[in-house]
Structure formats: structure tokens, C-alpha cells
KEKE-3310 file (N, C-alpha, C; in steps of 0.2 Angstrom, whole numbers, plus 5000, padded with zeros to 4 digits):
npx = (4774:4765:4748:4736:4721:4715:4705:4697:4693:4689:4690:4675:4677:4689:4690:4692:4704:4712:4711:4718:4731:4734:4734:4746:4756:4769:4767:4753:4741:4728:4714:4698:4682:4669:4653:4645:4652:4665:4675:4684:4693:4709:4720:4735:4750:4764:4781:4785:4781:4786:4788:4774:4771:4779:4773:4760:4762:4771:4770:4756:4752:4756:4746:4735:4718:4714:4705:4703:4709:4708:4717:4718:4726:4728:4725:4724:4720:4706:4699:4686:4689:4697:4688:4678:4686:4689:4676:4674:4681:4683:4673)
npy = (6062:6062:6062:6058:6059:6052:6055:6046:6044:6031:6022:6013:5999:5997:5998:5989:5983:5995:5998:5987:5989:6001:5998:5991:6000:6006:6016:6018:6015:6010:6006:6010:6005:6016:6024:6038:6053:6049:6034:6027:6028:6032:6030:6038:6037:6044:6049:6062:6078:6078:6064:6061:6069:6062:6050:6053:6060:6052:6038:6035:6040:6031:6021:6014:6018:6027:6041:6053:6063:6069:6076:6077:6084:6078:6087:6084:6070:6062:6051:6039:6035:6046:6056:6052:6053:6066:6072:6066:6073:6080:6073)
npz = (5507:5493:5488:5476:5467:5453:5440:5427:5410:5399:5383:5379:5376:5382:5396:5406:5403:5403:5417:5423:5418:5424:5437:5438:5437:5446:5461:5459:5469:5471:5460:5455:5447:5443:5444:5435:5429:5426:5421:5428:5444:5450:5463:5467:5476:5479:5482:5478:5470:5457:5454:5453:5442:5432:5433:5428:5416:5408:5411:5412:5400:5390:5390:5380:5376:5386:5387:5393:5407:5424:5436:5454:5468:5484:5500:5513:5523:5529:5540:5545:5558:5562:5562:5572:5583:5584:5587:5599:5608:5624:5630)
capx = (4770:4760:4742:4733:4715:4715:4698:4699:4688:4692:4686:4671:4679:4695:4690:4695:4711:4715:4711:4723:4737:4735:4736:4752:4761:4772:4764:4746:4739:4721:4710:4691:4678:4664:4648:4645:4655:4671:4674:4689:4697:4715:4723:4742:4754:4771:4785:4786:4777:4790:4786:4767:4771:4781:4767:4754:4763:4775:4768:4749:4751:4757:4741:4730:4711:4713:4703:4703:4710:4708:4721:4718:4730:4725:4729:4723:4716:4701:4696:4681:4692:4699:4682:4676:4691:4688:4670:4674:4686:4680:4668)
capy = (6058:6065:6058:6061:6056:6053:6053:6044:6041:6027:6019:6008:5993:5996:6000:5983:5983:6001:5997:5982:5992:6006:5995:5988:6005:6008:6022:6018:6010:6008:6008:6009:6007:6020:6027:6045:6056:6046:6027:6024:6032:6029:6033:6038:6039:6044:6053:6069:6080:6076:6057:6061:6072:6057:6045:6055:6062:6048:6031:6034:6042:6025:6017:6014:6018:6032:6047:6060:6062:6075:6074:6081:6083:6078:6091:6081:6064:6061:6044:6038:6035:6053:6060:6050:6055:6073:6073:6063:6077:6083:6069)
capz = (5503:5488:5487:5471:5464:5446:5437:5421:5405:5394:5378:5382:5376:5385:5403:5411:5401:5406:5424:5424:5416:5429:5444:5437:5438:5453:5463:5459:5475:5470:5454:5455:5442:5446:5440:5435:5423:5424:5421:5433:5448:5452:5468:5467:5482:5477:5486:5476:5464:5451:5453:5451:5435:5428:5432:5424:5409:5405:5411:5410:5393:5386:5391:5375:5379:5391:5383:5397:5414:5428:5442:5459:5474:5491:5505:5520:5524:5535:5540:5550:5565:5564:5563:5578:5588:5584:5590:5606:5612:5629:5632)
cpx = (4765:4754:4738:4727:4715:4709:4700:4693:4692:4687:4682:4673:4686:4696:4693:4702:4715:4716:4717:4730:4739:4737:4743:4758:4763:4769:4756:4744:4732:4718:4703:4687:4672:4659:4649:4649:4662:4670:4679:4692:4703:4718:4731:4745:4761:4775:4785:4781:4780:4788:4779:4767:4773:4776:4762:4756:4768:4773:4761:4748:4752:4751:4735:4723:4710:4711:4703:4705:4710:4712:4720:4723:4726:4729:4729:4719:4712:4699:4690:4684:4694:4693:4678:4680:4690:4681:4669:4678:4681:4674:4670)
cpy = (6062:6060:6061:6056:6057:6051:6052:6042:6037:6025:6014:6001:5991:5997:5995:5983:5989:6000:5992:5985:5997:6003:5992:5994:6007:6015:6023:6013:6007:6010:6006:6010:6010:6022:6034:6047:6053:6038:6024:6030:6028:6033:6032:6040:6038:6049:6061:6071:6078:6069:6057:6064:6066:6052:6047:6056:6057:6041:6030:6036:6036:6020:6018:6014:6023:6038:6053:6058:6069:6073:6079:6079:6083:6082:6087:6075:6064:6054:6044:6038:6042:6057:6058:6053:6063:6075:6071:6068:6080:6079:6064)
cpz = (5499:5487:5481:5469:5457:5443:5430:5416:5401:5389:5381:5382:5379:5393:5407:5409:5404:5414:5426:5423:5421:5435:5444:5438:5445:5455:5463:5464:5474:5463:5456:5449:5446:5441:5440:5429:5421:5425:5427:5438:5450:5458:5468:5473:5480:5482:5485:5471:5457:5449:5450:5444:5430:5427:5427:5417:5405:5405:5409:5402:5388:5386:5385:5378:5383:5386:5386:5404:5418:5435:5448:5465:5480:5496:5511:5520:5530:5535:5545:5557:5567:5566:5570:5584:5589:5588:5597:5610:5618:5632:5637)
residu = (UNK:UNK:UNK:UNK:UNK:UNK:UNK:UNK:UNK:UNK:UNK:UNK:UNK:UNK:UNK:UNK:UNK:UNK:UNK:UNK:UNK:UNK:UNK:UNK:UNK:UNK:UNK:UNK:UNK:UNK:UNK:UNK:UNK:UNK:UNK:UNK:UNK:UNK:UNK:UNK:UNK:UNK:UNK:UNK:UNK:UNK:UNK:UNK:UNK:UNK:UNK:UNK:UNK:UNK:UNK:UNK:UNK:UNK:UNK:UNK:UNK:UNK:UNK:UNK:UNK:UNK:UNK:UNK:UNK:UNK:UNK:UNK:UNK:UNK:UNK:UNK:UNK:UNK:UNK:UNK:UNK:UNK:UNK:UNK:UNK:UNK:UNK:UNK:UNK:UNK:UNK)
# end
């Protein structure tokens, strides 16, 4: 499983529309509106890097209103549960 965090800037009058179109793409599991330098963050979970490349370069490119993206690959996931278990070792 390949997990990717995609940071997205969108035209101001298209943010909601872009978010709705993103969440409809197979492979996009979550879309968040956020504060800061980007307008939206999409979480993609796909089987292969080729599927991710297809999602970003063929499916997302068709969404009118996206002005910029930055895609990051996740190497390892940490959850609150994992951190608690790690610190509880030996107790």
C-alpha cells in the first residue's frame, strides 16, 4: 500500500468544488480544508506507485481550479496507539 499526502492550492472560488471532485476519485481516502500555505490536503492510498502517478498526473489534472500541488510519500505511519505501546515497553 502506498500512502501519499497531497498538498493542494486551489482558486479561491473553487476550493469546495475541488474538494468534492477530489473525494470522488478512487484512491483518495480523505480530503481536508486547512489553514496555512495550502488550501486542501488529500490523503491517497493506492496499491502501487504507478497508481499514484496515474491519480496525480491523469485524474487530478482534469480538476479545474487546482493551481498547485505538492505530493509527499509516507514512509511509515505512527498512531497515538503505537506511540503509547512503544513507551509502555518494560513497564
